[in-house]
C-alpha positions, 0 to 999 in steps of 0.5 A: 117167721118168729119175731121173738127172741129165744130163750138163749137170745133172751138171756144174753139180752138180760145179762147185757141190761144187767151189766149197763144198768149197774154200771150206769146211772146218769150222774155216772155216765157224766163222769164217765165220759168226761174224762179219757178214755170216754169210758169205763175200762171195768164195764169193758173187762165186764164186756169182755168176761160176759163173752160181748166182745167176741160175739160175732167172732168165729169159736176158733178166734175166741168169739161166740160166733153169733148172729145179727139178731144177737148183735140186735139184741145187745146194741138196743141195750146199748141204746136204752143204757146209754152205754159209752163203751165202744162196741160198735167201733171197736170190735162189731166194724172193725172186727167183722171186717178181719173177721170177713177178709184177714187171713187165718193168721192175721184172725188168729192174731187180732180177734182173740186179744179183742174179744179177751179186751185187751185189744182195741180196734178201729176202723179208718175209712173217713176222710175230710171232704166227702160223706157216705155213700160216696167216700172218696179214698185218697189215702194212698198204698205203695208197695216196695220188696214186698213191704206196703207203706201208706199216707194219707189223713183219716177223718173222722175215726171213731175212737181212733184215740185210744185203738192199738190196731188200725184197720185202715182203708187205702187206694190201691195201686191198680185200682180199687181201696184195699184194706190193711192192718196198722199198729197204734204205735207206728212210726209216722202215726199221728193222731189228735184226738177230741170229743164228740158232741154225744160224749164219745171219742173220735180222732183224726189219723195222719199216716206218713209212710207207715207200715201196714200190712195188707188184710187178707190178699190186699185185693180190692176190699170195696165189696167188704167195706159196703157190707160191713156198713150195712151190717154197723147200719143195722146195729145203729138201728138197733141202738137207736130203738133202745135210745128213743125206747128210754127217750119215751119213758122219760117223757112219759114219767116226766108228763104223769108226774110234772104238774101245771094249774094243779093237774099232771100234764098227762091230763092234757089231751093235746100232751098225750096225743104228741106222746102217742105219736112218740110211740108210734114213730118207735114202732115204726122204728123198731119194725124197719130194724128189725127188717135189716136184721132179719135180711141179715140173718137170712145172708142177705146184705142189701145197702138198700135194705139198710137205707130203708130202715136207717131212713126210717129210723132217722126219721123217728129219732129227729121226732121223737128227740124234739118232742122230748126236749119239747115235752120236757121244757127246760130241764130236757136240755140241762146236763144233769138230766138224761133226755138230752144226752139221749137227744144227742147220741140221737142225732149222732147215729142219724149222722153216722153213715149217712143221714135221711138224706143222704139214705133217700138218695140212695133210694132214688137211684 
């Protein structure tokens, strides 16, 4: 099996790297995430222009019909640059559900504008009091004369504060969880946006008799939700690998430059051993992220495969983050220096769609 990117995939990776590297350094990123909406609309427009926002959509829906390997290449660069743009939360995850479940009309109505960057999506599935993988969907869907309405509270909804269209999960009258499209300005929908510790945005969405449109045929979409989560976990693993690569690079550069007792820290054998351990953990995480991606490329959508990958990535990211802070010392936790922001993002990724403990329980069942 060939694990190398082909020429087109390398071009996609390099284009993503160029756009994000040109847009962000530590100072620029800190300024962007401190203001609303927490990411750059100019960068979002550039991502749309080069086709990254429609990457996985069918060509008939305004996309490029790319696969999991292309997503991995893009998300690794997102992690490397610590880009705050919600590619996963506002495009890949909810857009993937519309692609998989939505009708031809729904796909044609929503996805082209998402690919163009003019429509933002959000997936409203999580509810307070429950954790992945045992999300208890208490939001209810009811039908009256062919019209559907939703009642409930969703929290956290990643980037829900700026979404134009929501993909909402709700308990169906006959059992199971259905998916519904809800306009962001629908009557009865209230949102309370807040900032997360890694500089991203989330929101609590309250639905009170909100008009909703069933996604697709309106049947139980539990399997589609699980499949979408598996794909999102692979994307998160790729993002984490990019962030870990940069955290390790920053750490090794610091050890070469910082002097103690008149010599660089890199001359101290104990510290170089710790940096070497970080490298080994990074390569373990990279291998498992690639394992998850290649399974998806072979049309194998398996929750346990995703859990194996996410477990190792979570373990690696936690240890690499801890070592990066320790080896930097006090400067590692200052807002002006980037390594602390990488660690914060890695912690957030670890706890998105299940942390190490949750995935270990999945694998032990």
